[in-house]
N, C-alpha and C positions, 0 to 999 in steps of 0.2 A: 465197502464204503470208501469213498475217496479220502485220502489223507487230509486232515484239516477241516473236514465237514462234520457237522453235528447231525444227530438223528433227524432233527427237524428240517434238514436241508433236502430231504427226500420229497419230491413231488412226482407222483407216478405217471402223470399224464403228459409229460413232455419237456420238463426243464428242471434244472437245479435252482433252488432258491433257499436262502436261510430264513426269510420271513416274507409275509405278505404285508406290503407297506401302506396299502390304502384300503379304505372300506372297513377293515377290521383292526386298524392300528397295527402295531408290530407283533402280530400273532403269527405263529408258525403255520404252514400249510396243514400240518398234521392236526393242529388244534382246530383249524377251520373245519376239516373233515369231521373231527370228533363232535363238534357242536352240531353240524348239519345232519350227520348220519347217526349220531348217538351210538357209536360203536366203541368197544374197548380199544384203548390206545394201540395194543399190539396188532390189531387186525389190519391197520392200514400202514404198516411199514411195508408198502408194496413197491419194490423197485421196478425199474424199467428195462426193457431190452431195446437194442438199436432198431431203427426202422423209420419209415416216412412219418409215422405219427409222432415220433420223438423229435420235434422240430427244433429244440434249442439245447441239444446235447444231453444224452443219457448214458454215455459210455461209462464203464466201470462199476455198474451196479450189480448187486448180488440178490439172490432169492428167486422165488418162483411166482410168476404172475397168475392172477386168477383167470379163469376161462373167460369171464365177461370182458375184462380189459383187453385180453389177447384178441378176442373177437372184434371189439370196438376198434382197436388199432389196425386190424386187418382191413377195415373199411376205408382207411385213409390211404388211398392208392396213388394220389397225385403229389408231385413235389410242391404245389401251391394251388390255392383255391380262391375264386372270387368270394367276397364277403357273404353274399346271399347264399351261395352254395355251402360255405363253411358252416353257417348257422343251421341250415337244413340238415347237414351231416351230423352235427352234434345232437340235434333232436332225434335223428333217425337211430343213432347208436346208443341212446340213453338206456341204462339198465338199473340205475339206482332207484330206490323206492321213495326218495325224498326230492324236493324241488332244489336241484343243484344251482349253485352260483356259476355264472359264466364269467370267465376271467380273460383279460387281454394282456398279453405279454409282448413287449418290444425290446429288442436288443439294439442299443444305440452305439453309434460310433463316437463315443466321448470317453474321456478319462476322468472319472469323478474324483480322482486324487487331487485334481486341480480345481480350485474354487470357481474359476472362470469357465469351467466346463460342466458345472453342476446343472442338472435339469430337475426342476421342481415347480409345482404349481397346483392349482385347483381348477375344477370345471364342474358345472352343474349339468347332470345328465337330464336330457329332455323328458325322459320317461321314468326317472328315479331308479332305485335299486331293488324295488320289490320288498323292501323292509323299512321299517321306521327306525331311525337311529336314536339312541338315547343321548341326550345332550345335557351337559352340565355347564353352568355359568358361575364364574367367580367375579363378583362386582360389588359395588357399594351404592348406597343411596337409591335414587330413582332408577338406576340401571337395573337393579334387581327386579323392580316391578315391571319394567319393560321386557326383561327376559322371561318372566313368568307369563305375561300376556302373549308373548310370541310363541309360547309352547315349550319352553325349556323344561326338562324333566327334574333337574336339580338346580337350585339357585342358592347361593350363599356368599359369605365373605371369608374372613380369616378363619372362622370355625370350620369351613369346608377344607381349607388348606391344612389345618391341623388333623382333620379326619383322614385325609389322603396320606399325610405324612406318618401318622402314628399307626394307622390300621392298614396301610397299603390299599386303601379303598379305591377301586377304579371301575365301578359299576356303570360305566358310560362309554359311548363310542367316540365322543368328541368333547373337548373341553374348551370353552371360550372364556377369556379374561379381558377385563378392561386394563388399559395401560397403567393406571394408578395402582392396580393390584399386583402388577408383575414383580414388584419388589419383594412380595411375600410368596408369590407363586414360583419365583425363581428357585427357591430352595427345594422344589419338588422334582428337580431334574432326574434324580436317581430312581424315583418311582415312575414318573411319566415318560421319561426319555426312551427307555428300552421298549416301551409299548407304543411309541409314536403318538402319544397323547399330549405332549407339551405344547401349550399355545404358542403360536408363531405368527408374527405380522405378515410373513410371506404367504401364509395360507388363509389369512383373514380371520384367524382365531384370537388375535389380540386387536381389539377394536372398541371404539366408543359406541358404535352402532350395533349393539348386541342383538337387537330385535331382528335386523336384517340377517345377521350372521346365523342366528338360530333358525330362521325360516329357510335360508339357503341349504343348510345342512339337512334339515327335515325334508326338503324337496328333492334331495339326491345329490348333494355336492360331494365330490370325491377328490382326494388328493393323489397326485402322482409324483414319484420321486425316483430317480435313478439310484440303484444300490451300488455296492462296491464292485459288482461285476458288470455294471452298465446295463442292467436289466431294469425295466419298469413293469410293475404288475398293477393292474387296475381292474376291479370288479365292474362289470357293465350291465348287470341285471340277473334275472333268474331264467332258467331254461324254459320255464312255463310261459315266459313272455311271448307275445306275438312276434314273429320273425322280424317284422319291420321295426319294432321298438328296439330290438337288440341291434339291428343294423344302424339305426339312428344313434343309439347310445355309443356304440363302438366307433362310428365315424366321428362323433363329437369329441371323444377322448383322443383319438389319433390326431385329429386336427389341432387340438390344444397342445399336444406334445410336439407336433411339427412346428407350430408357431413359437414354441419355447426353445428352439435350437439356439445354443450359445454361439455368440459371434466367434469365439475362440475354437469352436469345433471345426476340424478339417476333414476332408474326405466324405465318404458316404455316411449320412447321419442315421437314417433308419436302415439297419442291417437286416432285420427280420421281424416279422409280426406273426404272432400265434394266438389263436383263439382256442379256449378249452373250457370244459366244465369240471366241476369238483371231482367227479369220478371218471370222466371221459378222457379221450385221447387229446393230444395237442394237434390242432389242425392248422397248418401253415397257410398264411394268406399271401396272395401275390402282391408284388410291389405297387401295382396300380392302385391298391386300396389306400396306401399312404399318400400317393400323389394326388388322388382325388380328394381325400380328406383335407389336405393342406390348402386346397383352393376354396374351401367353404368359408 
């Protein structure tokens, strides 16, 4: 293991990351595999070997790879693929028995230590994520009724804040709060912050229009944010999706990230783009994908 990396920084299909920052909140990649594959934790401490499939840096890993992942990586023979071909390849090499999530990873030419180079935003996927997100809303008065009618799974006021604070309760994928409730929601930072669940005006989760916010999240709204290593990870659907739906979702996310380029960023903005599935290899995409997505 690399010095300074925790166990949950292992992602066996093509890149290092400490956490997945969108779609599942701040959960580690290992936890995502755990939930989807229903395997014991120790089974997916699967490190990577160098090769074309390891598109965003796998050097320095230890351990023995499974025959399935070795075979899947061997199918990645090109330095870069057009998006339709990459989607087809992921489907071709699938070996897991569950419906894997397809993830998009971009390495950006920004320095996130500087506030004016931070890349963060949200985008609604045209074909959703293939799963229904659990949404909680903290509001008061009529906003609670609006949230319930819009389909929120949990709705409450200060009593919900107390439940989260005292019980570390986070049985939801997204939390929306109205501005007037942020004075009490603010004290939940230690519980919600590490999991990426803290409401934020920049992501549309602090709003008076709770009904629209709930509907957008239920429809497939995802957040993207550059981490400390300038990587952005975004889920773009399930491997069972029709190929065109995965292409559309992926193009939509890349376009949103391209349009979010900070004015302070210098040099090449999109350094690399990789598409992968939960258990599959990382498939590098050619630069034309980002160029085309930015024009949409």
